[in-house]
C-alpha positions in Angstrom: -108.9 -21.2 29.9 -108.1 -24.3 27.8 -110.7 -27.1 27.8 -109.4 -30.6 27.3 -111.9 -33.4 26.7 -111.9 -36.4 29.0 -113.1 -39.8 28.1 -116.5 -39.1 29.7 -118.8 -37.2 27.4 -119.0 -33.6 28.5 -116.3 -33.8 31.1 -113.2 -31.6 30.8 -110.0 -30.7 32.5 -109.7 -27.0 32.4 -106.2 -25.6 32.2 -106.0 -22.0 33.4 -104.3 -19.1 31.7 -102.3 -18.0 34.7 -100.6 -14.7 34.9 -97.6 -14.4 37.2 -95.5 -11.6 38.5 -93.7 -10.6 41.7 -97.0 -10.4 43.6 -98.0 -14.0 42.8 -100.4 -15.7 40.3 -103.8 -14.6 39.0 -106.2 -17.0 37.1 -109.9 -17.2 36.3 -111.9 -19.8 38.1 -115.0 -19.3 36.0 -116.2 -17.1 33.1 -119.8 -17.4 31.9 -118.9 -16.4 28.3 -116.1 -18.9 28.1 -118.3 -21.7 29.5 -121.1 -20.7 27.1 -118.7 -20.8 24.1 -117.7 -24.4 25.1 -121.4 -25.4 25.3 -121.4 -25.7 29.0 -123.8 -24.3 31.6 -123.0 -20.7 32.3 -125.2 -20.7 35.4 -123.7 -20.6 38.8 -126.2 -21.3 41.6 -123.9 -22.2 44.4 -120.2 -22.1 45.4 -118.7 -24.5 47.9 -115.5 -24.9 49.8 -114.4 -28.3 51.1 -111.6 -28.1 53.7 -110.1 -31.5 54.4 -107.7 -31.7 57.3 -106.3 -35.2 56.8 -104.6 -37.1 54.0 -106.8 -40.0 52.6 -110.1 -38.3 53.4 -112.7 -39.4 50.8 -115.8 -37.4 49.8 -118.4 -38.7 47.5 -119.6 -40.1 45.2 -122.3 -37.5 45.1 -124.9 -36.4 42.5 -128.4 -35.0 42.2 -131.2 -36.3 40.0 -133.6 -34.3 37.9 -135.1 -31.8 38.1 -132.2 -30.8 40.4 -129.2 -32.3 38.6 -126.2 -30.1 38.6 -122.9 -29.6 36.7 -119.9 -28.9 38.9 -116.5 -27.4 38.3 -113.9 -28.3 40.9 -110.5 -26.8 41.7 -107.9 -27.8 44.3 -106.5 -24.7 45.8 -104.3 -26.3 48.4 -102.9 -29.9 48.7 -103.9 -32.5 46.1 -106.7 -35.0 45.3 -107.3 -38.0 43.2 -110.7 -37.4 41.7 -113.0 -39.8 39.9 -115.9 -38.9 37.7 -118.5 -41.6 36.7 -121.1 -41.2 33.9 -124.6 -42.2 35.2 -126.6 -41.0 32.1 -128.2 -44.0 30.5 -128.5 -42.2 27.2 -124.7 -41.4 27.1 -122.3 -43.5 25.0 -120.0 -43.4 28.1 -122.7 -44.7 30.5 -121.1 -46.4 33.6 -117.6 -45.5 32.5 -115.3 -43.6 34.9 -112.1 -41.7 34.7 -109.6 -40.5 37.4 -107.6 -37.2 37.3 -105.2 -35.6 39.7 -106.0 -32.0 40.8 -103.3 -30.2 42.7 -102.4 -26.8 43.9 -99.4 -26.9 41.5 -101.2 -27.9 38.3 -104.0 -25.3 38.9 -106.4 -27.3 36.8 -110.1 -27.6 37.3 -112.4 -30.5 36.5 -115.8 -30.0 34.9 -118.4 -32.6 35.8 -121.5 -32.5 33.6 -125.0 -33.1 34.8 -125.8 -36.7 35.3 -122.3 -37.7 36.4 -121.1 -38.4 40.0 -117.9 -37.2 41.5 -115.7 -38.3 44.4 -112.3 -37.3 45.5 -109.6 -38.7 47.9 -107.2 -36.2 49.5 -103.5 -37.1 48.9 -102.2 -34.5 51.4 -103.1 -33.1 54.8 -104.9 -29.7 54.6 -106.3 -30.0 51.1 -109.0 -27.5 50.1 -111.3 -27.8 47.2 -113.5 -25.1 45.7 -116.3 -25.9 43.4 -119.1 -24.2 41.6 -122.5 -25.8 41.0 -125.1 -25.0 38.3 -127.9 -25.8 40.7 -128.6 -25.5 44.4 -128.2 -28.5 46.7 -131.5 -30.2 47.3 -131.2 -33.2 49.8 -134.5 -34.7 48.5 -132.8 -35.3 45.1 -129.3 -36.3 46.4 -127.9 -39.7 45.4 -124.6 -41.4 45.9 -122.4 -44.3 45.1 -120.1 -46.1 47.5 -116.4 -45.8 46.8 -116.0 -49.6 46.5 -119.2 -50.4 44.6 -118.5 -53.7 42.8 -120.2 -52.7 39.6 -117.6 -50.0 38.8 -114.3 -51.6 40.1 -112.9 -48.1 40.9 -109.1 -48.0 41.2 -108.0 -45.8 44.1 -104.4 -45.1 45.1 -105.1 -46.7 48.5 -107.1 -49.8 49.5 -109.5 -48.0 51.8 -110.0 -44.4 52.8 -108.9 -43.4 56.4 -111.7 -40.8 56.8 -115.1 -41.2 55.2 -118.6 -40.2 56.4 -121.1 -42.8 57.4 -123.4 -41.7 54.6 -120.7 -42.1 51.9 -119.7 -45.5 53.2 -123.3 -46.7 53.4 -124.7 -46.2 49.9 -126.4 -49.3 48.5 -125.0 -51.1 45.5 -125.7 -49.1 42.3 -128.4 -50.6 40.0 -128.2 -49.9 36.3 -130.9 -47.7 34.9 -132.3 -47.1 38.4 -130.5 -44.0 39.5 
């Protein structure tokens, strides 16, 4: 696994070391020793699968606050997504900055989202499946979110408006600095 720094402190694109032969391809999705060596959480508390049937489905922005904040590592195993990570850690030098990456079945890369950052993705193809590992269990009492079009961030999406989005994700209040 090769970890490449993103502009957000503690966020990485993880390029796999894939092994191919006549049977197909094998790659690691997670290795506690490798994550520990990179200074990342080696704890896995929960694994999730997000199956998205339609192109231009948006999920997020989601995050949890202390004491239940979580790091996530996301991988696109079918289809493709445009993924945005935003830093919500007031003590971080990249506070309120965001960065977008493309995760696809073809590039086989993963995105590591550190604790204190929110994440959202927009599917770019029908039948897109995401797998992600979290360092903490989901706790709805500590869940927060940001609307995809929050005016503070001026996110740039590949389309003007998602075709499919949950009521919850489209209804988050405007984000207030230092009040997350």
